[in-house]
C-alpha positions in Angstrom: 84.3 128.1 117.6 85.1 124.2 118.1 81.7 123.6 119.9 80.1 125.7 116.9 82.0 123.6 114.7 80.8 120.2 116.3 77.5 121.2 117.0 76.9 122.6 113.0 78.6 119.4 111.8 76.1 117.3 114.4 73.1 119.1 112.8 74.1 118.0 109.5 74.7 114.6 110.2 71.4 114.5 112.1 69.8 116.0 108.9 71.3 113.5 106.9 69.9 110.6 109.1 66.7 111.9 109.1 67.0 112.2 105.1 67.7 108.7 104.8 65.1 107.6 107.2 62.5 109.0 105.1 63.9 107.6 101.9 63.7 104.5 103.5 60.1 105.0 104.5 59.2 106.1 100.9 61.0 103.0 99.7 58.8 100.6 101.8 55.9 102.9 100.6 56.9 102.1 97.1 57.2 98.5 97.6 54.1 98.2 99.4 51.8 99.9 96.7 53.9 98.0 94.0 53.3 94.6 96.0 49.6 95.3 95.9 49.1 96.3 92.2 51.2 93.0 91.3 48.7 90.7 93.6 45.7 92.5 92.1 46.9 92.2 88.6 47.8 88.3 89.1 44.2 87.9 90.0 42.7 89.8 87.5 45.1 87.5 85.3 43.8 84.1 87.1 40.4 85.0 86.6 40.6 86.1 82.8 42.4 82.7 82.2 39.3 80.7 84.1 36.7 82.7 81.9 38.6 82.0 78.9 38.6 77.9 79.3 35.2 78.1 79.8 35.1 78.5 76.0 33.5 82.4 76.0 35.4 82.6 73.1 33.0 81.0 70.8 30.7 83.5 71.3 33.2 86.1 70.0 32.1 88.0 66.7 34.9 89.4 64.6 37.6 87.8 66.4 38.2 91.2 68.6 36.5 93.8 70.5 37.3 97.3 71.8 38.8 98.2 75.3 35.2 99.0 76.8 34.0 95.4 76.0 37.0 93.5 77.5 36.5 95.2 80.9 33.2 94.2 81.0 34.7 90.6 82.0 37.0 92.4 84.5 40.3 92.9 82.1 41.6 96.5 81.1 44.6 97.3 79.6 46.5 98.3 82.7 46.3 94.9 83.8 48.3 93.1 81.4 50.4 96.3 79.7 54.1 95.4 80.1 56.5 98.1 78.8 59.3 97.0 76.6 61.9 98.7 78.7 60.7 96.6 82.0 63.8 94.5 80.8 66.0 94.8 78.0 67.1 91.2 77.7 65.0 88.5 76.4 66.6 86.0 79.0 65.3 82.8 80.2 64.4 82.9 83.9 64.5 79.8 85.9 62.4 79.2 89.2 62.0 76.1 91.8 58.6 75.3 93.3 58.3 74.0 96.7 58.9 70.3 95.3 62.1 71.1 94.0 60.9 71.2 90.2 62.6 73.6 87.9 60.4 75.8 85.6 62.0 77.6 83.0 60.0 80.7 81.3 60.7 82.6 78.2 60.2 86.5 78.4 59.4 86.9 74.9 57.1 84.0 75.1 55.2 85.0 77.8 54.7 88.3 76.2 53.2 86.9 73.4 50.9 84.8 75.0 49.5 87.7 77.1 48.9 90.0 73.9 47.0 87.0 72.6 45.1 86.1 75.5 44.3 89.7 76.4 43.2 91.0 72.9 40.7 88.2 72.6 37.4 89.9 72.1 33.6 89.3 72.7 30.7 90.3 71.3 28.6 92.4 73.6 25.6 90.4 72.9 27.0 87.3 73.1 28.5 88.2 76.6 25.2 89.2 77.9 23.6 86.0 77.0 26.4 83.6 78.6 27.0 85.7 81.9 23.9 84.5 83.8 24.2 80.7 82.7 28.3 80.5 83.0 28.5 82.2 86.2 27.7 79.5 88.5 30.3 77.0 86.9 33.0 79.8 87.1 32.5 80.4 90.6 32.7 76.9 91.3 35.8 76.4 89.3 37.4 79.5 91.0 36.6 78.2 94.5 38.2 74.6 93.8 41.4 76.0 92.3 42.1 77.6 95.3 43.1 73.9 96.1 45.5 73.9 93.7 49.1 74.8 93.9 50.7 78.1 93.2 52.7 77.5 90.1 49.1 75.8 88.8 47.3 79.1 89.6 49.6 81.4 88.1 53.0 81.5 86.0 56.2 82.7 87.9 57.2 84.3 85.0 54.1 86.6 85.3 54.7 87.6 88.7 58.4 88.6 87.7 57.3 90.6 84.7 54.1 92.4 87.0 56.8 92.9 89.7 59.4 94.6 87.1 56.3 97.1 85.8 55.3 98.1 89.1 58.2 98.3 90.8 59.8 100.6 87.7 56.1 102.6 87.9 57.0 103.5 91.4 60.8 104.4 90.8 62.5 101.5 92.1 64.8 100.5 89.6 67.3 98.0 91.5 67.4 94.4 91.4 64.9 92.1 93.3 64.2 88.5 94.3 61.0 87.0 95.0 59.1 83.7 96.1 55.8 82.6 97.3 55.4 81.7 101.0 52.8 79.8 102.4 52.2 79.0 106.6 52.2 75.2 106.0 54.7 74.5 103.2 57.0 77.6 103.8 58.5 78.1 100.1 56.0 77.2 97.5 57.8 79.0 94.9 60.9 81.1 94.2 63.4 82.6 91.9 66.3 79.6 91.3 68.9 82.0 92.7 66.5 83.6 95.6 67.7 82.9 99.1 64.8 81.2 101.3 66.3 82.8 104.4 65.8 86.0 103.1 62.7 85.6 101.6 61.4 84.6 105.1 62.7 87.5 106.9 62.0 90.2 104.4 59.5 93.0 105.6 58.2 93.1 102.0 55.2 90.4 102.2 51.7 90.4 100.9 49.0 88.0 100.4 48.4 86.3 97.3 44.9 86.8 95.8 43.9 89.1 98.1 40.0 88.8 96.6 39.4 85.1 98.3 39.0 83.6 101.5 41.6 80.7 102.8 42.7 79.5 105.9 46.2 79.1 105.1 46.8 81.9 102.4 49.9 82.2 100.5 52.1 85.3 100.4 54.3 87.2 98.0 57.5 87.9 99.3 60.2 90.3 97.8 63.7 90.9 99.1 66.2 93.8 97.4 69.7 92.4 97.7 70.9 96.0 97.0 68.3 98.1 99.0 71.1 100.1 101.0 73.1 100.9 98.1 69.8 101.9 96.2 69.0 104.1 99.0 72.3 105.7 99.4 72.7 106.3 95.3 69.5 108.3 95.7 70.7 110.3 98.7 73.8 111.3 96.6 72.5 114.7 96.1 71.5 115.2 99.9 75.1 113.7 100.7 77.1 115.8 98.5 75.4 119.0 99.5 76.0 117.9 103.2 79.4 117.3 102.5 79.9 120.4 100.9 78.8 122.3 104.0 80.6 120.1 106.5 83.5 120.6 104.4 83.2 124.5 104.4 82.7 124.7 107.8 85.4 122.9 108.9 87.7 125.2 106.4 86.3 128.4 107.9 86.9 127.0 111.4 90.7 126.1 110.3 90.9 129.6 108.5 89.9 131.6 111.4 91.9 129.3 113.9 94.9 129.7 111.9 94.2 133.4 111.4 93.9 133.7 115.3 97.3 131.6 115.9 99.2 133.9 113.2 98.0 137.1 115.2 99.1 135.8 118.1 102.4 134.9 117.1 102.7 138.2 115.6 102.0 139.8 118.8 104.6 137.9 120.4 107.1 138.5 117.9 106.3 142.2 117.8 106.5 142.4 121.9 110.0 140.8 121.3 111.1 143.1 118.7 109.9 146.1 120.5 112.0 144.7 123.6 115.0 144.0 121.4 114.8 147.4 119.7 114.4 149.0 123.1 117.4 147.4 124.6 119.5 148.0 121.6 119.0 151.6 121.4 119.3 152.5 125.2 122.7 150.8 125.5 124.1 153.5 122.6 122.0 156.5 123.9 123.0 155.9 127.6 126.9 155.6 126.4 126.6 158.8 124.6 124.8 160.2 127.7 127.4 159.7 129.9 130.0 160.8 127.7 128.4 164.0 127.4 128.0 164.2 131.1 131.6 164.0 131.4 132.1 166.5 129.0 129.8 168.8 130.7 131.4 168.1 134.3 133.8 170.8 134.9 135.3 169.2 138.0 136.8 166.5 135.6 140.0 167.4 134.4 140.2 167.0 130.5 143.0 166.5 128.5 143.4 166.4 124.7 143.7 162.7 125.1 140.8 162.2 127.1 138.5 164.7 125.0 139.7 162.8 122.0 138.5 159.7 123.6 134.9 160.6 124.7 134.7 162.2 121.0 135.4 158.7 119.6 133.0 157.1 122.3 130.1 159.6 121.0 130.9 159.3 117.2 131.0 155.2 117.5 127.9 154.9 119.2 126.2 157.6 116.9 127.2 155.3 114.1 126.0 152.1 115.7 122.7 154.0 116.4 122.8 155.0 112.6 123.2 151.2 111.7 120.5 149.9 114.0 118.1 152.7 112.4 119.0 151.6 109.2 118.3 148.2 109.5 114.7 148.8 110.8 114.1 151.2 107.8 115.6 148.5 105.4 113.5 145.8 106.7 110.5 147.5 105.4 112.3 148.3 102.0 113.7 144.9 100.6 110.4 143.4 100.9 108.8 145.6 98.5 107.7 144.1 94.9 109.7 147.3 93.4 112.9 146.8 95.3 116.0 146.6 93.2 119.5 145.4 93.3 122.2 147.7 91.2 123.7 144.5 90.0 127.4 144.4 88.0 130.0 142.0 87.5 132.2 141.5 90.4 134.9 138.9 91.4 133.2 137.1 94.5 136.4 136.0 95.5 138.1 139.6 96.0 134.4 140.7 97.7 135.0 137.7 100.3 138.6 138.6 101.1 137.9 142.1 101.9 134.8 140.9 104.0 137.5 138.7 105.8 139.8 141.4 106.1 137.5 143.3 108.0 136.0 140.7 110.3 139.4 140.4 111.6 138.9 143.2 114.3 135.7 141.3 115.8 137.4 137.7 115.7 140.7 138.8 117.2 138.3 140.3 120.5 137.2 136.7 121.0 140.3 134.7 120.1 138.7 133.5 116.8 140.0 132.6 113.7 138.4 132.2 109.9 139.8 130.2 107.1 138.9 130.7 103.3 139.1 127.7 100.6 138.2 129.5 97.6 138.0 126.9 94.8 135.2 128.1 92.4 136.6 128.9 89.0 134.2 131.3 87.5 134.1 134.1 90.4 133.0 136.6 88.2 129.2 137.2 88.9 126.7 139.8 88.5 125.6 140.9 92.2 124.9 144.0 94.0 128.1 145.0 95.8 126.8 146.5 98.9 123.7 144.0 99.6 125.8 141.3 98.8 128.6 142.4 100.8 125.9 142.7 103.9 125.0 139.3 103.2 128.4 138.0 103.8 128.8 140.1 107.1 125.7 138.9 108.6 126.7 135.4 108.2 130.2 136.1 109.6 128.8 138.2 112.4 126.1 135.2 113.7 129.0 132.9 113.4 131.1 135.2 115.7 128.1 136.1 118.1 126.6 132.6 118.5 129.8 130.9 119.5 130.6 130.1 123.3 134.1 129.3 122.7 136.7 130.7 120.2 134.8 130.9 117.0 136.3 129.4 114.2 134.6 129.6 110.9 135.5 128.7 107.4 134.2 130.1 104.5 134.5 128.3 100.9 133.5 128.3 97.6 132.9 125.4 94.7 131.6 125.2 91.3 127.9 124.4 90.7 125.9 123.8 87.7 125.0 127.4 86.5 126.5 129.1 89.0 129.0 128.7 92.3 128.2 127.5 95.9 129.5 129.5 98.8 129.4 128.1 102.4 129.9 129.6 105.9 130.5 126.9 108.6 131.0 127.6 112.2 131.5 125.7 115.6 128.6 127.7 117.4 125.8 126.6 119.5 123.9 125.3 116.4 120.3 125.4 115.5 117.4 122.9 116.2 115.8 121.5 113.5 112.4 122.6 114.3 113.9 126.4 114.3 115.9 125.6 111.5 112.4 126.0 109.6 111.8 129.5 111.1 115.2 131.5 111.1 114.5 133.3 107.7 111.5 134.9 108.8 111.5 138.4 109.6 112.0 139.4 113.4 112.4 135.9 114.4 115.0 134.9 116.7 115.9 131.6 118.2 114.2 131.4 121.7 116.8 131.7 124.5 115.0 131.9 127.5 115.0 134.9 129.7 118.8 135.3 128.6 119.5 138.3 126.1 123.5 138.2 125.9 123.2 138.3 122.1 121.9 141.5 120.8 119.8 141.6 117.6 116.3 142.3 116.0 115.9 139.3 114.1 116.2 141.0 110.8 119.7 139.7 109.9 118.8 136.2 108.2 115.6 137.2 106.6 117.8 140.3 104.9 120.1 137.5 103.9 117.3 135.4 102.3 115.4 138.2 100.6 118.9 139.4 99.0 119.7 135.9 97.9 116.3 135.7 96.4 117.1 138.7 94.7 120.0 137.6 92.9 118.2 134.4 91.7 119.7 132.0 94.1 119.1 130.0 97.1 120.1 129.6 100.5 120.0 126.3 102.7 121.1 125.8 106.4 122.5 122.4 108.0 122.8 122.6 111.8 122.7 120.1 115.1 123.0 121.7 118.5 126.2 122.4 119.7 127.8 121.4 116.6 127.8 124.3 114.4 125.9 125.7 111.6 126.7 125.8 108.1 125.0 128.0 105.2 125.2 127.4 101.9 124.4 130.1 99.2 123.8 129.4 95.6 124.2 132.5 93.1 123.8 131.9 89.5 126.0 133.2 86.9 123.6 135.1 85.5 121.0 136.5 87.3 117.4 134.9 86.7 115.8 138.3 87.7 
């Protein structure tokens, strides 16, 4: 399963990596198309400018002509249309020439200039008359202008507007810097904030004025300082879907693994429970069987005292069997949601004293002692007599069983906000911190290796916690290995359930 998780995650990562590669390729293609359109339009603008300075406008009739006539001189509306959304700010842009000259361009002024120049119209007949006479002069001027500096041939502000328009058209709404490079002069023209190094290293370059031949052409260079961020932003949908799939795969893997581990844990607990139950039930059954065999054996003399003894043994072991079976049956009852207590108002101190008195028989067998310090003033509580008595018996019984030497148990009460606290402390073997988190789980027993000197099913403390919860109280444990254990039970004055 781990290999499957790694494999699926690797596939997702490979898919995302390929998607990013495709996005980068699309970005490069879009930039290439935008740059091509920019230099193409820039060349047309330059040609239109030179046609205008040759006084073709003096043949105009009525001041304006339509779109079809403007196309006859190499212009169309798409050449010089700049959408108003290209730049929402009418800011002042600054550019630096190769000689260090600073140029400032106002966006609104440039747009007004183009509106005036591009909408200059010509009479159709007048154009036809001048075309043949002016073409040689225009060609000569256009050949001579190749020797001019870039900033003299086309305004950098126009290049900026064209780049904005074309990049937006290609869906590349991200910050850019541009410059014009040549093989002989290096950076001929650039935006003031642009980096010379990045302009030289960027892969986004295209020849300026592609329609003319030049030994040392100039190149329009563009770089995007936030290119990587733009690509990642465009991939946010793909990345989100991939992240969801990977998270889902990891969750399913974790969930499946937790179920497997839990099932393994339950199998171990079940086997331990069966072993413990078999051992616990086998002992009284063997004792009863042995007593019956003695009673049936005619060769063994049977006086009244011996008969009474064997009958008492059978009776006690039978009770022990009943208690064991009852514990198993009750474990299936106290976890049911419809399990209810029969609570009545009782003096908890009197109940504690009764339990202590009955526990002396077990304590005397191990030469132990029990002390009480009952300081709570509000000792009247609503509790279930039988189940609450069993809780106290369980805690005292554990304190006796899990003590290597003479058990010394201290049972105390004190007032607390909203109720009282009952503490049962002992000098037993203690419980490690790791096991303290599990002792209230059903069927859990603190591991003792191959030793089974302490009897039980692992139901006592889970039963204690279930009953305390039903009373609306809390139980906590403090313990250190070989330094004893203290159980603290809080019982509210009035039940919360």
